[in-house]
TORKESE-906284 format. One line per field, with one value per residue (C-alpha): residue number from 1; x, y, z. Coordinates in Angstrom, 1 decimal, m for minus. Example, Ala and Ser with C-alpha at 12.3 -4.5 7.8 and 13.67 -1.06 7.14 Angstrom:
<nodes>
resi <- 1 2 .
px <- 12.3 13.7 .
py <- m4.5 m1.1 .
pz <- 7.8 7.1 .
</nodes>
This chain:
<nodes>
resi <- 1 2 3 4 5 6 7 8 9 10 11 12 13 14 15 16 17 18 19 20 21 22 23 24 25 26 27 28 29 30 31 32 33 34 35 36 37 38 39 40 41 42 43 44 45 46 47 48 49 50 51 52 53 54 55 56 57 58 59 60 61 62 63 64 65 66 67 68 69 70 71 72 73 74 75 76 77 78 79 80 81 82 83 84 85 86 87 88 89 90 91 92 93 94 95 96 97 98 99 100 101 102 103 104 105 106 107 108 109 110 111 112 113 114 115 116 117 118 119 120 121 122 123 124 125 126 127 128 129 130 131 132 133 134 135 136 137 138 139 140 141 142 143 144 145 146 147 148 149 150 151 152 153 154 .
px <- 0.0 1.5 1.0 0.2 2.7 1.2 0.9 3.2 0.5 m1.9 m0.8 m0.2 m2.2 m3.2 m1.9 m5.4 m5.6 m2.1 m3.1 m6.3 m4.5 m1.9 m4.7 m6.5 m3.3 m2.6 m6.1 m5.6 m2.2 m3.6 m6.2 m3.5 m1.4 m4.2 m4.3 m0.6 0.2 1.8 m1.5 m3.4 m5.8 m6.8 m8.2 m8.1 m4.3 m3.8 m5.9 m3.9 m0.5 m1.7 m2.8 0.6 2.5 0.3 1.0 4.7 4.7 2.7 4.9 8.0 6.6 5.8 9.2 11.0 9.0 9.1 12.5 10.9 11.0 7.6 6.4 3.7 1.9 1.8 m0.6 m1.6 m4.6 m3.9 m1.3 m1.2 m4.5 m6.4 m7.6 m6.9 m9.8 m11.4 m9.3 m5.9 m3.2 0.3 3.7 7.0 10.8 12.5 16.1 16.1 15.0 17.6 20.4 19.4 19.6 15.8 15.0 11.5 8.2 6.6 3.2 3.5 1.8 1.9 5.2 6.4 7.8 10.4 10.8 13.6 13.5 15.8 13.3 15.2 12.7 13.4 13.9 11.3 10.1 6.3 4.2 0.5 m1.8 m5.4 m6.8 m4.2 m2.8 0.3 2.1 5.7 7.6 10.1 10.9 14.0 15.6 16.6 13.6 10.8 9.7 8.3 9.9 8.1 10.2 10.1 8.1 10.3 8.6 10.0 .
py <- 0.0 3.3 6.5 9.7 12.5 15.4 18.7 21.5 24.1 21.9 22.8 26.6 29.8 31.2 34.5 36.0 34.9 36.5 39.7 39.9 39.4 42.1 44.5 44.0 44.6 47.8 49.1 48.3 49.9 53.0 53.3 52.8 55.7 58.1 57.1 57.0 60.3 63.0 64.8 61.6 62.3 65.6 67.8 70.9 70.5 69.9 73.0 75.1 73.9 74.6 78.1 78.7 77.5 79.6 82.7 82.0 81.3 84.5 86.6 85.2 85.9 89.5 90.0 88.6 90.6 93.9 93.6 94.8 92.8 91.3 90.6 88.1 88.5 85.4 84.9 81.9 81.1 83.0 83.6 86.7 87.9 84.7 82.5 78.8 76.3 76.3 74.7 74.8 76.6 77.5 77.6 78.7 78.7 81.7 82.4 85.2 82.7 80.2 82.9 83.6 79.9 79.5 76.5 75.9 76.5 80.0 81.2 84.0 87.3 89.6 88.2 89.6 86.8 88.3 87.5 89.6 91.4 88.7 86.0 84.7 83.4 83.7 80.0 79.4 76.1 75.7 73.4 73.2 71.5 70.4 68.2 65.4 65.8 67.8 68.8 70.1 71.6 74.3 76.5 76.5 79.9 79.8 78.1 78.9 75.3 73.7 70.5 68.1 67.4 64.6 65.5 66.8 67.5 70.5 .
pz <- 0.0 m1.1 0.7 m1.0 m0.3 1.7 0.0 1.0 1.7 3.7 7.2 6.9 6.4 3.0 1.9 2.2 5.9 6.6 4.9 6.8 10.1 9.3 8.2 11.5 13.5 11.6 12.4 16.1 16.2 14.5 17.3 19.9 18.5 19.2 22.8 23.3 21.6 23.6 24.0 25.0 22.2 23.8 21.0 23.1 23.6 19.9 19.1 21.6 20.1 16.6 17.6 19.2 16.1 13.8 15.8 15.7 12.0 11.2 13.4 11.8 8.3 9.1 10.7 7.7 5.2 7.1 8.8 12.0 15.2 16.2 19.7 20.6 23.9 26.0 28.9 31.0 28.8 25.5 22.8 20.7 22.3 21.2 24.0 24.2 24.4 27.9 30.5 28.7 30.6 29.5 31.4 29.9 30.4 28.8 28.0 30.6 33.3 32.3 32.4 36.0 36.9 37.1 34.9 36.4 34.7 35.2 34.3 31.7 32.6 29.5 28.4 25.1 23.0 20.6 16.9 15.5 12.1 10.8 11.7 14.7 17.3 21.0 22.0 24.7 26.1 26.4 28.6 27.8 30.4 30.1 32.9 33.3 29.8 29.0 25.8 26.1 23.2 22.3 19.3 17.3 17.2 13.6 11.9 14.3 14.1 17.2 18.5 20.9 24.0 26.4 29.5 32.3 35.7 37.5 .
</nodes>
């Protein structure tokens, strides 16, 4: 009695099954990214950061076009006179504070953030808070781009 040889593909998964499993994993990982993002999926924090970045970008554009230094007014709950969403608060660390050895976060009260006529942005660090969520970032002096920083409690 002769045995028939087993087929090679009988014990494994088909390509379709593998692609389906990978697709499902990608969907779950995409959902996890929202919850593990630096803002914890907090839309108000994202809106506040976008507002901050927009004000910085517009101020830098005006400074470069006109050659005149621009100042953006920073307060606890507003940037450039426009309020953050309800409940979002801001704290900053300025170069002046660092030069005096004070590296801790301070609440800005009518702080005038400087953008020079050449487009150089005063390199401040910003901490936005909303409930338990936090977003910490800084601005590059030469490009004015914001860079997300790891959270540092002080």
